[in-house]
C-alpha positions in Angstrom: 0.0 0.0 0.0 2.1 2.9 -1.3 0.0 5.7 0.3 -1.0 4.2 3.6 -1.9 6.5 6.5 1.1 5.7 8.6 3.5 6.5 5.7 1.8 9.9 5.3 2.0 10.5 9.0 5.7 9.7 9.2 6.4 11.8 6.1 4.8 14.8 7.7 6.7 14.2 10.9 10.0 13.9 8.8 9.4 17.3 7.2 8.3 18.8 10.5 11.6 17.6 12.1 13.6 19.3 9.4 11.7 22.5 9.8 12.1 22.4 13.5 15.9 22.0 13.2 16.1 24.8 10.7 14.0 27.3 12.8 15.4 26.4 16.2 17.0 29.0 18.4 19.0 26.5 20.6 21.1 23.4 19.9 18.7 21.4 22.1 15.7 22.2 19.9 17.8 21.5 16.8 18.7 18.1 18.3 15.0 17.4 18.9 14.2 18.2 15.3 17.0 15.9 14.1 15.8 13.1 16.3 12.2 13.6 15.1 13.5 13.5 11.5 15.5 10.4 12.2 12.7 8.5 14.0 10.3 9.3 11.1 12.6 8.2 8.4 13.4 4.8 9.9 9.8 3.4 9.6 9.7 4.7 6.0 12.7 2.6 4.9 12.4 -0.5 7.1 10.6 -3.6 5.9 9.6 -6.7 7.8 9.5 -8.8 4.6 12.8 -7.8 3.1 16.1 -8.0 5.0 18.0 -5.5 2.7 15.9 -2.4 3.6 16.0 -3.5 7.3 19.8 -3.7 7.2 20.0 -0.3 5.6 17.7 1.2 8.2 19.8 -0.3 11.0 23.0 1.2 9.6 21.4 4.5 9.1 20.0 4.6 12.6 23.4 3.7 14.2 25.3 6.4 12.3 22.7 9.1 12.8 22.4 8.2 16.5 26.1 8.6 16.9 25.9 12.0 15.3 23.0 13.0 17.5 24.9 11.9 20.6 27.9 14.0 19.6 25.7 17.0 19.1 23.8 16.8 22.4 27.1 16.1 24.2 29.0 19.0 22.6 26.2 21.5 22.9 26.1 20.9 26.7 29.8 21.8 26.9 29.5 25.1 25.0 29.3 27.0 28.3 32.8 25.7 29.3 34.6 26.0 25.9 33.1 27.2 22.7 35.6 26.4 20.0 36.1 22.6 20.7 32.4 22.2 21.2 31.5 23.8 17.9 34.2 21.8 16.2 32.7 18.5 17.4 29.2 19.7 16.4 30.4 20.4 12.9 32.0 17.0 12.7 28.7 15.4 13.9 26.7 17.3 11.3 29.2 16.4 8.5 28.8 12.7 9.6 25.0 13.1 9.4 25.4 14.7 6.0 27.5 11.9 4.5 30.5 14.1 3.5 33.8 12.4 3.0 35.6 10.9 4.9 32.5 10.2 6.9 30.7 8.8 3.9 31.2 5.1 4.7 27.5 4.6 5.5 26.1 6.5 2.6 26.6 4.0 -0.3 25.6 1.0 1.8 22.4 2.6 3.0 21.5 3.9 -0.5 21.9 0.4 -2.0 19.2 -1.0 0.3 16.6 1.7 -0.6 14.1 2.1 -3.5 14.2 5.3 -5.6 11.5 7.1 -3.6 13.4 6.5 -0.3 16.7 7.4 -2.0 15.2 10.8 -3.1 14.4 11.6 0.6 17.9 10.6 1.7 19.6 12.7 -1.0 17.5 15.8 -0.5 15.3 16.2 2.6 17.7 14.4 4.9 20.5 16.8 3.9 18.5 19.9 4.5 18.7 20.2 8.3 22.4 19.4 8.7 23.4 21.8 5.9 21.4 24.6 7.5 22.9 23.9 11.0 26.4 23.9 9.5 25.7 27.3 8.0 24.5 28.5 11.4 27.8 27.7 13.1 30.1 30.6 14.0 32.9 30.4 11.4 36.1 30.3 13.4 39.5 29.5 11.9 39.3 25.8 13.0 35.8 25.3 11.6 36.6 27.2 8.4 39.7 24.9 7.9 37.6 21.8 8.7 34.9 22.6 6.2 37.5 23.5 3.6 39.3 20.2 4.0 36.1 18.1 4.1 34.9 19.8 0.9 38.1 19.0 -0.9 38.0 15.4 0.3 34.3 15.1 -0.7 35.2 16.3 -4.2 37.9 13.7 -4.7 36.1 10.8 -3.0 32.8 11.6 -4.9 34.7 11.6 -8.2 36.9 8.6 -7.7 34.3 6.5 -5.9 31.9 6.2 -8.7 34.4 5.3 -11.5 33.9 1.5 -11.3 30.3 1.5 -10.2 27.5 0.0 -12.3 24.8 0.4 -9.6 22.8 3.6 -10.4 22.1 4.1 -6.7 25.8 4.1 -5.9 26.5 6.4 -8.9 24.0 8.9 -7.5 25.4 8.5 -4.0 29.0 9.4 -5.1 27.6 12.2 -7.3 25.8 13.5 -4.2 29.1 13.4 -2.2 30.7 15.4 -5.0 27.8 17.9 -4.9 28.2 18.2 -1.2 31.7 19.6 -1.8 30.3 22.3 -4.1 27.7 23.2 -1.5 30.3 23.4 1.3 32.4 25.8 -0.7 29.3 27.8 -1.5 28.6 28.0 2.2 32.0 29.5 2.9 31.3 32.2 0.4 27.6 33.1 0.7 24.6 31.5 2.4 22.3 32.4 -0.5 24.7 30.7 -2.9 24.5 27.3 -1.3 20.7 27.5 -1.0 20.4 28.2 -4.7 22.8 25.3 -5.4 20.9 22.9 -3.1 17.6 23.7 -4.6 18.9 23.1 -8.2 20.6 19.9 -7.0 17.5 18.6 -5.3 15.3 19.3 -8.4 17.8 17.6 -10.8 18.6 14.6 -8.6 14.9 14.1 -7.9 14.0 14.2 -11.6 16.8 11.7 -12.4 15.7 9.3 -9.5 12.1 9.5 -10.5 13.0 8.8 -14.1 14.9 5.7 -13.0 12.0 4.8 -10.8 9.6 5.0 -13.7 11.9 2.8 -15.8 12.5 0.4 -12.8 16.3 0.7 -13.4 18.6 0.0 -10.5 21.7 -1.1 -12.4 23.1 0.2 -15.6 22.3 -2.8 -17.7 18.6 -2.1 -17.0 18.9 1.0 -19.1 20.1 -1.0 -22.0 17.2 -3.5 -22.2 15.2 -3.7 -25.4 11.9 -3.1 -23.6 13.0 0.5 -23.1 12.2 3.0 -25.9 15.0 4.9 -27.6 13.6 8.1 -26.4 13.6 7.0 -22.7 17.1 5.7 -23.1 18.3 9.1 -24.5 16.5 11.0 -21.8 18.2 8.8 -19.1 21.6 9.5 -20.7 21.0 13.3 -20.9 19.7 13.4 -17.3 22.9 11.8 -16.1 24.9 14.5 -18.0 22.8 17.2 -16.4 23.4 15.7 -13.0 27.2 15.7 -13.8 27.0 19.4 -14.7 27.8 19.2 -18.4 27.0 22.4 -20.2 24.5 23.5 -21.4 22.2 21.2 -19.4 20.4 22.4 -16.2 23.0 21.0 -13.8 25.6 23.4 -15.2 23.7 26.5 -14.1 24.4 26.2 -10.3 28.0 25.2 -11.0 28.4 28.2 -13.3 27.3 30.5 -10.5 29.6 28.9 -7.9 32.5 29.0 -10.3 32.0 32.8 -10.8 31.7 33.4 -7.0 34.8 31.3 -6.3 36.8 33.2 -8.8 35.7 36.5 -7.2 36.7 35.1 -3.8 40.1 34.0 -5.1 39.4 30.3 -4.4 41.6 29.3 -7.4 43.2 26.1 -6.1 40.0 24.5 -4.7 38.2 25.5 -7.9 40.7 23.6 -10.0 40.1 20.5 -7.8 36.4 20.9 -8.0 36.5 21.2 -11.8 38.8 18.2 -12.2 36.5 16.1 -10.0 33.5 17.1 -12.1 35.5 16.0 -15.2 36.0 12.6 -13.6 32.3 12.3 -12.8 31.5 13.2 -16.4 34.0 10.6 -17.5 32.3 7.7 -15.9 28.9 9.0 -17.0 30.0 9.2 -20.6 31.7 5.8 -20.3 28.6 4.1 -19.1 26.3 5.9 -21.5 28.5 4.9 -24.5 27.8 1.3 -23.5 24.1 2.0 -23.4 24.2 3.5 -26.9 26.5 0.8 -28.4 25.0 -2.4 -27.0 21.5 -3.8 -26.5 20.6 -6.6 -24.2 17.9 -9.2 -24.6 14.6 -8.6 -22.9 14.2 -10.5 -19.6 10.9 -12.0 -18.5 10.9 -10.1 -15.2 11.1 -6.8 -17.1 8.1 -7.7 -19.2 5.8 -8.1 -16.2 6.6 -4.7 -14.6 3.9 -2.9 -16.6 5.4 0.6 -16.0 5.1 3.0 -18.8 7.3 6.1 -18.5 5.6 7.9 -21.4 3.7 10.2 -19.2 6.5 11.3 -16.9 9.3 11.5 -19.5 8.4 14.9 -20.9 8.4 16.4 -17.4 11.8 14.9 -16.5 13.2 15.9 -19.8 12.2 19.5 -19.3 13.7 19.6 -15.8 17.1 18.4 -17.1 17.2 20.1 -20.5 15.7 23.6 -19.8 19.3 24.8 -19.4 19.5 24.5 -23.2 17.1 27.5 -23.4 19.3 29.8 -21.2 21.6 31.0 -24.0 18.7 31.8 -26.3 17.0 33.8 -23.5 20.2 35.7 -22.9 20.5 36.5 -26.6 17.0 37.8 -26.8 17.7 40.2 -23.9 
């Protein structure tokens, strides 16, 4: 029952937890919001009939509980020493966020989820930790920590997805790479990372919903003969948009961040970010070339799915390809 009352209730509680954390005026209320968000997400991903989602929910609970324990412990020590307490809080929030090198749980949890649950993990679950990181007082230690974590996330997110054929793990490492762009945006301007996060959420959600409509979890699923040529092309172009290839939609937020990093004289990290984006585009292009070059025979289990992506494909294609219209709009002005 996909829209059962308890799922709707837990979904509303999940969103309420994120809003409570964002609008909180103390670390205790922020912790309460994070716990409400966590306890609402666990029932949405656990399953009594399948061990894989249950294992993913257990791993997610243990990691998030560790991060919450660090937050409530450090926030109680702020009255004694501020800088070490805020440093531990930032480490806990980065652990909850899944930034490298605290990303060890992220690919394993994502592999046990379906696409709808993966969308929540990639977007809504990152909202509260990102806002709380932006609320931290930026001292020299926290600035250096976020700077190094962002660089590490860019490298790990690029190299981690090179040998992957699982679409969920590819989106996981792509999300880690996008976290690095958002962290650098946060060091420059708060509005900048919010714009990037909104664009990233829209594009990653459209890609995940597209894969959900195609019931594709591994890359050979995109090459089956029961998929139309149009759906295959849209899937490939959506991956390019997620990688930030110009002139697709995913390039627009990266373009803005590149300009702001140049204005802020972040030349060395900008080179690392651009090189990591080239690596992500490399494994996207390598996988999509296989999809164009080869066709696999249709399996019996794919015939019985009965899912037609013809209705949702125009919407997904517009979300990922409207960046192609930007140059023409600029020329008219």
